[in-house]
C-alpha positions as CSV (number, residue, x, y, z in Angstrom):
1,X,-23.3,10.6,46.0
2,X,-21.5,7.2,45.5
3,X,-24.6,5.7,43.9
4,X,-24.9,8.7,41.5
5,X,-21.3,8.2,40.4
6,X,-22.0,4.5,39.8
7,X,-25.0,5.4,37.7
8,X,-23.0,7.9,35.6
9,X,-20.1,5.5,35.0
10,X,-22.3,2.5,34.3
11,X,-21.9,1.5,30.6
12,X,-25.6,0.9,30.1
13,X,-26.5,4.3,31.7
14,X,-24.1,6.6,29.8
15,X,-25.8,9.6,28.3
16,X,-27.0,9.1,24.7
17,X,-26.7,11.7,22.1
18,X,-29.9,13.4,21.1
19,X,-31.1,14.3,17.7
20,X,-31.4,12.4,14.5
21,X,-28.3,14.1,13.0
22,X,-25.8,12.9,15.5
23,X,-23.2,10.5,14.2
24,X,-20.5,8.6,16.1
25,X,-16.9,9.4,15.1
26,X,-16.7,5.9,13.5
27,X,-19.8,6.8,11.3
28,X,-18.4,10.1,10.0
29,X,-16.6,9.6,6.7
30,X,-13.9,12.1,5.9
31,X,-13.8,13.4,2.3
32,X,-10.5,12.6,0.7
33,X,-8.0,15.4,0.3
34,X,-4.6,15.3,-1.4
35,X,-3.0,15.1,2.1
36,X,-5.1,12.1,3.2
37,X,-4.6,10.2,-0.1
38,X,-0.9,10.9,-0.2
39,X,-0.4,10.3,3.5
40,X,2.0,13.3,3.7
41,X,1.2,16.3,5.7
42,X,3.3,19.4,4.8
43,X,4.6,21.5,7.7
44,X,3.6,25.1,8.0
45,X,5.3,26.9,5.1
46,X,8.4,29.0,5.9
47,X,7.8,31.3,3.0
48,X,4.3,32.7,3.1
49,X,3.6,34.0,-0.4
50,X,0.1,33.9,-1.7
51,X,0.9,31.0,-4.0
52,X,2.6,28.9,-1.3
53,X,-0.3,29.4,1.1
54,X,-2.8,28.5,-1.6
55,X,-0.9,25.3,-2.5
56,X,-0.8,24.3,1.1
57,X,-4.6,25.0,1.5
58,X,-5.4,23.0,-1.6
59,X,-3.8,19.9,-0.1
60,X,-6.3,20.1,2.8
61,X,-9.4,20.9,0.7
62,X,-11.7,18.0,-0.1
63,X,-11.1,17.0,-3.7
64,X,-14.8,17.1,-4.7
65,X,-14.8,20.7,-3.6
66,X,-11.9,21.9,-5.7
67,X,-12.9,24.6,-8.1
68,X,-11.6,24.9,-11.7
69,X,-9.2,27.7,-10.4
70,X,-8.0,25.4,-7.6
71,X,-7.4,22.6,-10.1
72,X,-5.5,25.1,-12.4
73,X,-3.2,26.0,-9.6
74,X,-2.7,22.4,-8.4
75,X,-1.7,21.3,-11.9
76,X,0.4,24.3,-12.7
77,X,2.3,23.8,-9.4
78,X,2.2,20.0,-9.6
79,X,0.5,19.7,-6.2
80,X,-1.1,16.3,-6.0
81,X,-2.0,16.2,-9.7
82,X,-1.9,12.4,-9.6
83,X,-4.8,12.4,-7.2
84,X,-6.8,15.0,-9.2
85,X,-7.0,13.4,-12.6
86,X,-10.5,12.1,-12.1
87,X,-11.8,15.5,-10.7
88,X,-10.1,17.6,-13.5
89,X,-11.6,15.3,-16.2
90,X,-15.0,15.6,-14.6
91,X,-14.7,19.4,-14.8
92,X,-13.2,19.6,-18.3
93,X,-15.7,17.0,-19.7
94,X,-18.5,19.3,-18.5
95,X,-16.9,22.5,-19.7
96,X,-13.6,22.2,-21.6
97,X,-13.3,26.0,-21.7
98,X,-13.4,26.3,-17.9
99,X,-11.2,28.9,-16.4
100,X,-11.0,31.9,-14.1
101,X,-8.2,33.9,-15.8
102,X,-9.4,33.2,-19.4
103,X,-11.3,30.6,-21.3
104,X,-9.3,27.4,-21.4
105,X,-6.8,28.3,-18.6
106,X,-7.5,25.1,-16.7
107,X,-7.1,23.0,-19.9
108,X,-3.8,24.7,-20.7
109,X,-2.5,24.2,-17.1
110,X,-3.3,20.5,-17.3
111,X,-1.8,20.2,-20.8
112,X,1.4,21.8,-19.5
113,X,1.7,19.6,-16.5
114,X,4.0,16.6,-16.0
115,X,0.9,14.4,-15.5
116,X,-0.3,15.2,-19.0
117,X,3.1,14.2,-20.5
118,X,3.6,11.1,-18.4
119,X,0.2,9.3,-18.4
120,X,-0.9,8.3,-21.9
121,X,-4.5,7.4,-20.9
122,X,-5.0,10.7,-19.2
123,X,-3.4,12.5,-22.1
124,X,-5.9,10.9,-24.5
125,X,-8.9,12.0,-22.4
126,X,-7.5,15.5,-22.1
127,X,-6.9,15.6,-25.9
128,X,-10.6,14.8,-26.4
129,X,-11.5,17.8,-24.1
130,X,-9.1,19.9,-26.1
131,X,-10.8,19.1,-29.4
132,X,-14.1,20.3,-27.9
133,X,-12.4,23.4,-26.5
134,X,-10.9,24.4,-29.8
135,X,-14.3,24.8,-31.3
136,X,-15.6,26.8,-28.3
137,X,-12.7,29.1,-27.5
138,X,-12.7,32.3,-29.6
139,X,-9.2,33.5,-28.6
140,X,-6.7,32.6,-31.3
141,X,-3.7,32.7,-28.9
142,X,-5.3,30.2,-26.6
143,X,-6.3,27.9,-29.5
144,X,-2.8,28.1,-30.9
145,X,-1.3,27.2,-27.6
146,X,-3.6,24.2,-27.3
147,X,-2.7,23.0,-30.8
148,X,1.0,23.6,-30.1
149,X,1.0,21.5,-26.9
150,X,-1.3,18.8,-28.4
151,X,1.2,18.4,-31.2
């Protein structure tokens, strides 16, 4: 029994993982989230409304997996928007009318956000998306709101 324990504890004889898909912990790369980039981890919410729970969940979701609706909520609630600029530009450059509630709802949420008002370079890029959206969105109220915010 003692020789068996020595064999199991010997560094060269430790069991090796099988299968070509196995990765060591050091090889696994975590996808960035708002939480990991910000370095702040929110406690469990005291008030459990749908919006609060959604905002908390968005902070944990990998940024490259955020949907247009996720981004709309994040910008509307100012949840990690500074970390989401590249992702939202990617989505809006592909489809400036993107939205779940109505065409252009993501664009409007971004244009109403503090990030749009405070970052001139971001504002210019979003304005370019807005120009394309104005041609594509049939709803006059949405177009009027885009024009009003854009100035």
